C-alpha positions, -999 to 999 in steps of 0.1 A, spaced: -76 86 -43 -60 54 -33 -29 37 -32 -19 2 -45 11 -14 -28 19 -43 -45 50 -70 -44 46 -63 -2 66 -90 21 37 -114 34 53 -104 69 40 -65 64 15 -56 89 -9 -26 91 14 -9 113 42 -14 92 27 3 65 10 33 83 47 39 96 62 39 63 35 63 46 32 86 76 66 102 65 45 117 35 16 126 56 -13 113 76 -28 78 65 -66 77 67 -65 41 60 -49 7 54 -64 -23 38 -44 -55 37 -65 -82 19 -63 -116 24 -69 -153 7 -105 -163 16 -96 -201 23 -61 -196 37 -64 -164 55 -27 -156 46 -21 -119 33 -24 -114 -6 13 -97 -12 -5 -60 -19 -25 -34 2 -43 -3 -4 -35 27 17 -56 62 19 -41 92 27 -58 129 37 -42 150 11 -38 139 -28 -5 160 -28 4 134 3 -3 107 -22 13 117 -52 48 123 -32 46 90 -17 40 71 -49 68 94 -61 93 84 -37 84 44 -26 76 29 -62 106 10 -69 120 13 -35 130 -15 -15 115 -28 16 115 -59 38 137 -74 11 111 -67 -16 111 -42 -47 79 -22 -39 53 -14 -67 33 18 -57 10 34 -79 -27 53 -82 -54 21 -75 -76 17 -106 -113 11 -99 -126 -25 -96 -140 -38 -129 -173 -54 -127 -162 -96 -126 
């Protein structure tokens, strides 16, 4: 499962997200998408953790939490649709 983290501060880094999610278990991967034209962060990320139970715990605790001055939206990522 992949976790979607929305409404992120544009100052957030991969290391910042790893540190926050490490409180809930081992982080396997963090992806911070950037805009193709500007190279600027898009304000959301995807986080993969080792165990589903850890991901569920992180979602329950972090959804709606304030971090870096923003209220996070944290939920299970939906599969990417065909565009």
